[in-house]
C-alpha positions as CSV (number, residue, x, y, z in Angstrom):
1,M,3.7,-27.2,-7.4
2,N,5.8,-28.2,-4.4
3,T,8.7,-26.2,-2.8
4,W,11.9,-27.7,-1.6
5,L,14.7,-26.1,0.4
6,I,18.0,-27.1,-1.3
7,G,21.4,-27.1,0.5
8,V,24.7,-27.2,-1.3
9,D,28.3,-26.7,-0.2
10,I,30.5,-24.6,-2.5
11,E,34.3,-24.8,-2.5
12,V,36.4,-22.1,-4.0
13,S,40.2,-21.9,-3.5
14,D,40.1,-24.2,-0.4
15,L,37.3,-22.1,1.2
16,E,34.1,-24.0,1.7
17,F,30.7,-22.4,2.5
18,P,27.0,-23.5,2.5
19,A,24.4,-22.1,0.1
20,Y,20.7,-22.5,0.2
21,F,17.9,-21.8,-2.4
22,L,14.4,-22.8,-3.1
23,I,13.2,-25.1,-5.9
24,Q,9.6,-25.3,-7.0
25,A,8.7,-28.4,-9.1
26,E,5.8,-30.8,-9.6
27,S,7.7,-33.8,-8.0
28,L,10.7,-34.7,-6.0
29,A,12.3,-36.4,-9.0
30,L,12.0,-33.2,-11.1
31,A,13.3,-31.1,-8.3
32,E,16.4,-33.4,-8.0
33,A,16.9,-33.3,-11.8
34,G,16.8,-29.5,-11.6
35,V,19.4,-29.5,-8.8
36,V,21.7,-31.9,-10.7
37,Y,21.4,-29.8,-13.8
38,M,22.3,-26.7,-11.8
39,G,25.3,-28.5,-10.2
40,R,26.6,-29.6,-13.6
41,T,26.4,-26.0,-15.0
42,W,27.3,-23.9,-11.9
43,W,30.4,-22.7,-13.6
44,Q,31.5,-23.4,-17.2
45,E,33.3,-26.6,-18.1
46,C,32.5,-29.2,-15.4
47,L,35.6,-31.4,-15.2
48,E,34.2,-34.2,-13.1
49,E,30.9,-35.4,-11.7
50,S,30.7,-37.9,-8.8
51,D,27.5,-39.8,-8.1
52,G,25.3,-37.0,-9.4
53,C,25.9,-35.0,-6.2
54,R,29.4,-33.4,-6.6
55,W,30.8,-31.4,-9.5
56,A,34.4,-30.3,-9.8
57,Y,35.5,-27.4,-11.9
58,R,38.8,-25.6,-12.7
59,S,40.8,-23.7,-10.1
60,G,39.7,-25.9,-7.2
61,K,36.0,-25.0,-7.4
62,S,33.4,-27.6,-6.6
63,V,29.7,-27.9,-5.7
64,W,28.2,-30.6,-3.4
65,F,24.5,-31.3,-3.4
66,N,23.8,-32.3,0.2
67,S,20.2,-31.7,1.2
68,I,16.7,-31.4,-0.1
69,T,13.8,-30.8,2.2
70,L,10.1,-30.6,1.2
71,L,8.5,-27.5,2.7
72,D,4.9,-27.3,3.8
73,D,2.8,-24.4,2.5
74,V,3.4,-22.2,5.6
75,E,7.2,-22.7,5.5
76,S,7.3,-22.1,1.8
77,S,5.3,-18.9,2.1
78,I,7.4,-17.5,4.9
79,L,10.7,-18.2,3.1
80,Q,9.4,-16.8,-0.2
81,E,8.1,-13.6,1.5
82,L,11.4,-13.0,3.2
83,K,13.1,-12.9,-0.2
84,F,16.6,-13.8,1.0
85,L,16.8,-17.1,-0.8
86,D,16.9,-17.4,-4.6
87,A,13.8,-19.2,-5.9
88,W,14.0,-21.4,-9.0
89,V,11.2,-23.1,-10.9
90,V,12.0,-26.5,-12.5
91,T,9.8,-27.6,-15.5
92,G,10.3,-29.9,-18.4
93,D,11.2,-33.6,-17.8
94,L,13.8,-35.6,-15.9
95,T,16.2,-35.8,-18.9
96,S,16.0,-32.1,-19.8
97,P,14.8,-30.0,-16.9
98,R,14.3,-26.3,-17.5
99,V,15.3,-24.0,-14.6
100,Q,14.4,-20.4,-14.4
101,N,13.9,-17.8,-11.6
102,Q,10.8,-15.7,-10.8
103,F,11.9,-13.1,-13.4
104,N,11.9,-15.8,-16.1
105,E,15.7,-15.7,-16.4
106,H,17.0,-19.1,-17.3
107,W,19.7,-20.7,-15.1
108,D,22.2,-20.8,-18.0
109,E,21.8,-17.1,-18.6
110,F,22.0,-16.2,-15.0
111,T,25.2,-18.1,-14.2
112,R,27.2,-17.1,-17.3
């Protein structure tokens, strides 16, 4: 399983800030599918999706997927041991990825 460092920008009420998290997946395509799924479901009722990398929600909220970086084993180990980044595991397939954290909580349950 490979580990990627994911970067997104989150906008809430005209305030924009970066967020980072780790994704573990078998391939880059599956990691990207997981991030797209997360972006689409970050909050309830996505109003608009642009190019598979920006999702707009009610009340001026939005999420922008802006970076994905493959980590080597040492980088991955260090970031996971520091435990300041959320880590998500993506399984399934490209059309229906399953995203869950290290406690087996599914993304949908975690964000609702």
